[in-house]
N, CA, C and O atoms as a printed pandas DataFrame, in Angstrom:
     atom_number atom_name residue_name chain_id  residue_number  x_coord  y_coord  z_coord
0              1         N          MET        A               1  -20.473  -14.856    0.392
1              2        CA          MET        A               1  -20.930  -15.040    2.387
2              3         C          MET        A               1  -21.630  -13.739    1.926
3              4         O          MET        A               1  -21.204  -12.887    1.146
4              5         N          GLN        A               2  -23.123  -13.805    2.775
5              6        CA          GLN        A               2  -24.192  -12.764    2.705
6              7         C          GLN        A               2  -24.155  -12.262    4.441
7              8         O          GLN        A               2  -24.094  -13.092    5.347
8              9         N          TRP        A               3  -24.199  -10.919    4.651
9             10        CA          TRP        A               3  -24.461  -10.554    5.314
10            11         C          TRP        A               3  -25.578   -9.768    6.848
11            12         O          TRP        A               3  -24.892   -8.990    7.510
12            13         N          GLU        A               4  -26.493   -9.856    7.173
13            14        CA          GLU        A               4  -27.097   -9.491    7.996
14            15         C          GLU        A               4  -27.434   -7.498    7.905
15            16         O          GLU        A               4  -28.496   -6.957    7.595
16            17         N          SER        A               5  -26.289   -6.913    8.243
17            18        CA          SER        A               5  -26.055   -5.558    8.325
18            19         C          SER        A               5  -24.864   -5.245    7.804
19            20         O          SER        A               5  -24.218   -6.048    7.131
20            21         N          TRP        A               6  -24.430   -3.913    8.103
21            22        CA          TRP        A               6  -23.069   -3.195    7.633
22            23         C          TRP        A               6  -22.203   -3.939    8.873
23            24         O          TRP        A               6  -21.090   -4.377    8.584
24            25         N          SER        A               7  -22.667   -4.075   10.156
25            26        CA          SER        A               7  -22.298   -4.281   11.163
26            27         C          SER        A               7  -21.617   -5.956   11.512
27            28         O          SER        A               7  -20.749   -6.401   12.262
28            29         N          ALA        A               8  -22.535   -6.499   10.537
29            30        CA          ALA        A               8  -21.565   -7.727   10.827
30            31         C          ALA        A               8  -20.732   -8.142    9.618
31            32         O          ALA        A               8  -20.130   -9.196    9.411
32            33         N          PHE        A               9  -20.889   -6.729    8.662
33            34        CA          PHE        A               9  -19.734   -6.762    7.245
34            35         C          PHE        A               9  -17.944   -6.453    7.923
35            36         O          PHE        A               9  -16.843   -6.827    7.518
36            37         N          PHE        A              10  -18.335   -5.699    8.973
37            38        CA          PHE        A              10  -16.969   -5.367    9.311
38            39         C          PHE        A              10  -16.656   -5.906   10.625
39            40         O          PHE        A              10  -15.660   -5.617   11.289
40            41         N          ASN        A              11  -17.819   -6.916   11.029
41            42        CA          ASN        A              11  -17.561   -7.475   12.714
42            43         C          ASN        A              11  -16.585   -9.271   11.631
43            44         O          ASN        A              11  -15.798  -10.130   12.028
44            45         N          MET        A              12  -16.961   -9.125   10.869
45            46        CA          MET        A              12  -16.425  -10.459   10.112
46            47         C          MET        A              12  -16.582  -11.816   10.405
47            48         O          MET        A              12  -16.005  -12.727    9.812
48            49         N          GLY        A              13  -17.271  -11.922   11.212
49            50        CA          GLY        A              13  -17.742  -13.121   11.873
50            51         C          GLY        A              13  -16.249  -13.828   13.332
51            52         O          GLY        A              13  -15.405  -14.692   13.571
52            53         N          GLY        A              14  -16.915  -12.617   13.815
53            54        CA          GLY        A              14  -15.456  -12.532   14.760
54            55         C          GLY        A              14  -13.404  -12.224   14.620
55            56         O          GLY        A              14  -12.467  -11.988   15.382
56            57         N          TYR        A              15  -13.629  -12.421   13.234
57            58        CA          TYR        A              15  -12.411  -12.022   12.400
58            59         C          TYR        A              15  -11.557  -11.180   12.387
59            60         O          TYR        A              15  -10.329  -11.260   12.332
60            61         N          ALA        A              16  -12.798   -9.672   12.481
61            62        CA          ALA        A              16  -12.298   -8.241   11.952
62            63         C          ALA        A              16  -10.978   -8.193   12.330
63            64         O          ALA        A              16  -10.158   -8.317   11.419
64            65         N          PHE        A              17  -10.564   -8.042   13.468
65            66        CA          PHE        A              17   -9.123   -7.461   13.561
66            67         C          PHE        A              17   -8.357   -8.195   12.238
67            68         O          PHE        A              17   -8.085   -7.558   11.220
68            69         N          TYR        A              18   -8.137   -9.228   12.364
69            70        CA          TYR        A              18   -6.775  -10.017   11.505
70            71         C          TYR        A              18   -7.274   -9.867   10.051
71            72         O          TYR        A              18   -6.404  -10.132    9.222
72            73         N          VAL        A              19   -8.508   -9.495    9.534
73            74        CA          VAL        A              19   -8.941   -9.713    8.140
74            75         C          VAL        A              19   -9.277   -7.786    8.285
75            76         O          VAL        A              19   -9.642   -7.390    7.177
76            77         N          TRP        A              20   -9.243   -6.923    9.054
77            78        CA          TRP        A              20   -8.332   -6.039    8.094
78            79         C          TRP        A              20   -7.642   -5.214    8.734
79            80         O          TRP        A              20   -7.525   -4.070    8.296
80            81         N          PHE        A              21   -7.106   -5.553    9.763
81            82        CA          PHE        A              21   -5.849   -5.686   10.384
82            83         C          PHE        A              21   -4.816   -5.975    8.407
83            84         O          PHE        A              21   -4.193   -5.038    7.908
84            85         N          SER        A              22   -4.879   -6.898    7.942
85            86        CA          SER        A              22   -4.014   -8.187    7.357
86            87         C          SER        A              22   -4.873   -6.283    6.187
87            88         O          SER        A              22   -4.060   -5.385    5.971
88            89         N          PHE        A              23   -5.848   -6.154    5.854
89            90        CA          PHE        A              23   -6.755   -5.344    4.782
90            91         C          PHE        A              23   -5.308   -3.852    5.059
91            92         O          PHE        A              23   -4.537   -3.691    4.113
92            93         N          GLY        A              24   -5.255   -3.595    5.417
93            94        CA          GLY        A              24   -4.865   -2.451    6.075
94            95         C          GLY        A              24   -3.017   -2.546    5.824
95            96         O          GLY        A              24   -2.453   -1.911    4.933
96            97         N          LEU        A              25   -2.718   -2.923    6.227
97            98        CA          LEU        A              25   -1.313   -3.494    6.242
98            99         C          LEU        A              25   -0.515   -3.348    5.042
99           100         O          LEU        A              25    0.486   -2.689    4.761
100          101         N          THR        A              26   -1.462   -4.384    4.250
101          102        CA          THR        A              26   -0.882   -4.760    2.722
102          103         C          THR        A              26   -1.521   -3.510    1.613
103          104         O          THR        A              26   -1.129   -3.505    0.446
104          105         N          ALA        A              27   -2.535   -2.470    2.111
105          106        CA          ALA        A              27   -3.003   -1.364    1.643
106          107         C          ALA        A              27   -1.286   -0.433    1.993
107          108         O          ALA        A              27   -0.520   -0.257    1.046
108          109         N          LEU        A              28   -1.052   -0.123    2.880
109          110        CA          LEU        A              28    0.087    0.493    3.783
110          111         C          LEU        A              28    0.881    0.185    2.206
111          112         O          LEU        A              28    0.988    0.895    1.207
112          113         N          CYS        A              29    1.368   -1.230    2.524
113          114        CA          CYS        A              29    2.749   -1.617    1.942
114          115         C          CYS        A              29    2.297   -1.205    0.509
115          116         O          CYS        A              29    3.067   -0.349    0.074
116          117         N          MET        A              30    1.360   -1.509   -0.326
117          118        CA          MET        A              30    1.643   -1.021   -1.847
118          119         C          MET        A              30    1.620    0.380   -1.645
119          120         O          MET        A              30    1.948    0.842   -2.738
120          121         N          VAL        A              31    1.463    1.099   -1.044
121          122        CA          VAL        A              31    1.206    2.648   -0.785
122          123         C          VAL        A              31    3.028    2.861   -0.932
123          124         O          VAL        A              31    3.428    3.628   -1.807
124          125         N          TRP        A              32    3.857    2.275   -0.200
125          126        CA          TRP        A              32    5.119    2.316    0.428
126          127         C          TRP        A              32    6.174    2.044   -0.861
127          128         O          TRP        A              32    7.328    2.294   -1.207
128          129         N          GLU        A              33    4.892    1.317   -1.350
129          130        CA          GLU        A              33    6.371    0.922   -2.999
130          131         C          GLU        A              33    6.207    1.721   -3.845
131          132         O          GLU        A              33    7.114    1.873   -4.662
132          133         N          VAL        A              34    4.804    2.639   -3.967
133          134        CA          VAL        A              34    4.966    3.585   -5.364
134          135         C          VAL        A              34    4.994    4.526   -4.516
135          136         O          VAL        A              34    4.814    5.519   -5.220
136          137         N          ILE        A              35    5.123    4.945   -3.236
137          138        CA          ILE        A              35    6.791    5.777   -2.598
138          139         C          ILE        A              35    7.863    6.059   -3.156
139          140         O          ILE        A              35    8.217    6.930   -3.950
140          141         N          ALA        A              36    8.532    4.895   -2.453
141          142        CA          ALA        A              36    9.823    4.099   -2.924
142          143         C          ALA        A              36    9.988    3.779   -4.572
143          144         O          ALA        A              36   11.107    3.486   -4.994
144          145         N          LEU        A              37    8.909    3.841   -5.428
145          146        CA          LEU        A              37    9.474    3.332   -7.245
146          147         C          LEU        A              37    9.600    5.280   -7.280
147          148         O          LEU        A              37   10.520    5.927   -7.780
148          149         N          ARG        A              38    8.810    5.627   -6.834
149          150        CA          ARG        A              38    8.680    7.578   -7.249
150          151         C          ARG        A              38   10.218    7.696   -6.793
151          152         O          ARG        A              38   11.157    7.529   -7.572
152          153         N          LYS        A              39   10.324    7.942   -5.707
153          154        CA          LYS        A              39   11.764    8.293   -5.197
154          155         C          LYS        A              39   12.855    8.022   -5.891
155          156         O          LYS        A              39   13.775    8.743   -6.276
156          157         N          ARG        A              40   12.598    6.676   -6.024
157          158        CA          ARG        A              40   13.950    6.224   -6.666
158          159         C          ARG        A              40   14.509    6.150   -8.150
159          160         O          ARG        A              40   15.624    5.849   -8.575
160          161         N          ARG        A              41   13.155    6.592   -8.884
161          162        CA          ARG        A              41   12.854    7.009   -9.962
162          163         C          ARG        A              41   13.730    8.498  -10.225
163          164         O          ARG        A              41   14.578    8.616  -11.109
164          165         N          ALA        A              42   13.461    9.248   -9.568
165          166        CA          ALA        A              42   13.372   10.590   -9.098
166          167         C          ALA        A              42   15.688   10.817   -9.070
167          168         O          ALA        A              42   16.544   11.527   -9.599
168          169         N          GLU        A              43   15.640   10.205   -8.546
169          170        CA          GLU        A              43   17.342    9.665   -8.050
170          171         C          GLU        A              43   17.292    9.679   -9.141
171          172         O          GLU        A              43   17.453   10.734   -9.756
172          173         N          ALA        A              44   17.054    8.519   -9.752
173          174        CA          ALA        A              44   17.748    7.568  -10.989
174          175         C          ALA        A              44   18.407    9.127  -12.129
175          176         O          ALA        A              44   19.498    9.539  -12.521
176          177         N          LEU        A              45   16.819    9.562  -12.273
177          178        CA          LEU        A              45   17.230   10.623  -13.673
178          179         C          LEU        A              45   18.529   11.395  -12.968
179          180         O          LEU        A              45   19.725   11.523  -13.231
180          181         N          ARG        A              46   17.467   11.909  -11.755
181          182        CA          ARG        A              46   19.320   13.295  -11.126
182          183         C          ARG        A              46   19.979   12.922  -11.391
183          184         O          ARG        A              46   20.668   13.808  -11.897
184          185         N          LEU        A              47   20.883   11.230  -11.544
185          186        CA          LEU        A              47   22.287   10.797  -11.809
186          187         C          LEU        A              47   22.191   11.363  -13.080
187          188         O          LEU        A              47   22.787   12.389  -13.409
188          189         N          THR        A              48   21.196   10.489  -14.051
189          190        CA          THR        A              48   20.943   10.562  -15.303
190          191         C          THR        A              48   21.606   12.435  -15.443
191          192         O          THR        A              48   22.711   12.849  -15.792
192          193         N          GLN        A              49   21.001   12.792  -15.227
193          194        CA          GLN        A              49   21.318   14.481  -15.808
194          195         C          GLN        A              49   23.054   14.696  -15.098
195          196         O          GLN        A              49   23.955   15.242  -15.735
196          197         N          LEU        A              50   23.150   14.369  -14.278
197          198        CA          LEU        A              50   24.151   14.470  -13.738
198          199         C          LEU        A              50   25.397   13.588  -14.444
199          200         O          LEU        A              50   26.485   14.091  -14.725
200          201         N          LEU        A              51   25.069   12.299  -14.659
201          202        CA          LEU        A              51   26.696   12.064  -15.113
202          203         C          LEU        A              51   26.740   12.498  -16.997
203          204         O          LEU        A              51   27.827   12.596  -17.567
204          205         N          ALA        A              52   25.326   12.726  -17.793
205          206        CA          ALA        A              52   25.482   13.588  -19.092
206          207         C          ALA        A              52   25.836   14.797  -19.536
207          208         O          ALA        A              52   25.878   15.152  -20.714
208          209         N          GLN        A              53   26.248   15.819  -17.992
209          210        CA          GLN        A              53   26.769   16.636  -18.416
210          211         C          GLN        A              53   28.305   16.241  -18.031
211          212         O          GLN        A              53   28.879   17.328  -17.955
212          213         N          ASP        A              54   29.065   15.403  -17.805
213          214        CA          ASP        A              54   29.976   15.128  -18.324
214          215         C          ASP        A              54   30.302   14.788  -19.435
215          216         O          ASP        A              54   31.482   14.543  -19.684
């Protein structure tokens, strides 16, 4: 698909809200998943160290 200008690209043929909302929501979920994984990893490492002390 080719667009005549950048504004036409961002408008997405009248479906801009749906396209950019879904794109943004997907990006947000991916960032959230990375943050959650880092927190779970830190907690797992903390518990492993705690159990190793006993």
